[in-house]
Phi, psi and omega in degrees: 000131188230122189229123172270139180239138183233131179195165178279330180212218196272009173296345177286352198293315181300322171290324180288325179288329176292322176297319183295317177299324182283321178223071185300352171266005181281143171271122176263126171249101188270101184260105175262165182227062178305331176300335192229008179270158003278160178275334194304320189273356184269165178293159175310313184294332176285318177305317181297311182296328176289321180292316173300318179292321176300312185287336178280325178292324178290325183302317179293320178297318173299317175300315183296339185272001179081018187242191174221143183293132177262326180210161169236122179249134178243091180278056177211134179288320175303305179304318178296313183302309188268333186259341186301317182293325178285323170301311177303323176300329180281321194257315190279152011270353181296324180227117182300146177238126184248129177260179180237121183244123174315138184284050184295310176317301180292325177293332177288328189306336176280345175076016183252160186297142184234166172235151171239105185274126178198174183292160179309314183296315181293316177308325183271354194283146172291338179295314176293323179296328169301316174299314186298311174306319182287321184242354185215026189294338181257011181242170172269119182234126180244113177284133182236110175282117188267081188289119174084358186292311181301323186286330170291322171296321174296336176275341185058030181271117189299317183295320179294318187291315179306309185298318179302307178290329176290323178307309185284339173288324177291342173273359188263117179303146187291343182279353185294139180232002172206140188235127172274122163267100182279019170214128193300326174305331186290329173306331186284346178241027183306316180298313184294328175297312174307317176295318181298323180275003177067027174074004187274353182232135169285139176266142183236124181235166182254358191302307186295327183287326180295323180297306177305314177297331176295318180283328165298327176288325173291332165074026185275136181261351188286142176284161178298143179285171183279343177295130174280129172296152171264158172232118179257141191238136174235134175245106185049040180087000185257147175301141186208172176247168172304134176309142174303325181291344181296325189282357171283351179238139185307317178297328172288316185296326178306327181275346186306314186291335172266355189277138169213161177294150176273094187252000000 
């Protein structure tokens, strides 16, 4: 089983770790784009181009290994909003393409006030407003623009992370009992977010659901084999190692044993 994950940076790690836990025999191709990150401020056309470039680089790496790609996963809300149609036009129906949607629906199921933590661009987007209107129209929903948090997580700088998390926590009303992490970078600092909120709110992320949907779309009924899957890393199409920042997070360290440079 060979699965490509496409993102600008290490926000993909939580989804990659979930896939690794569910199918330790799968080969994961982590196609990052450090030359052009972050993708959030870019135009939709630029994001589409970068997502396609990342998927094509992973496809070439799989072919070099003598295999065939089984799925393309986009563990990035920005790239999912703008790039899924283009990726599906290129890869489906032969190769399923799975995007990432903020977990507003499960967060709203409890019927209590929720907050949606996301980037500034996503907070302003019609995409997020549409999800709230569809799944949480009867609830009090607070959008929280987490200024600088994704960039702080990417840097793995504890002080920057703490400052950005504390800023967002201050904007989160005390009555909130569920917080949707609307950017996959935020998953990597979930414990720090829970602490900043005083443990009063459950966190809702998409990583496990995306991993489960990926395996459903691949459709294999076979149990995992004893073979340990490899993790290959691409940096804007080049052979690479896991970024040093990734190893600051449990999700990144969980991938280390299988990782090697794509040589």
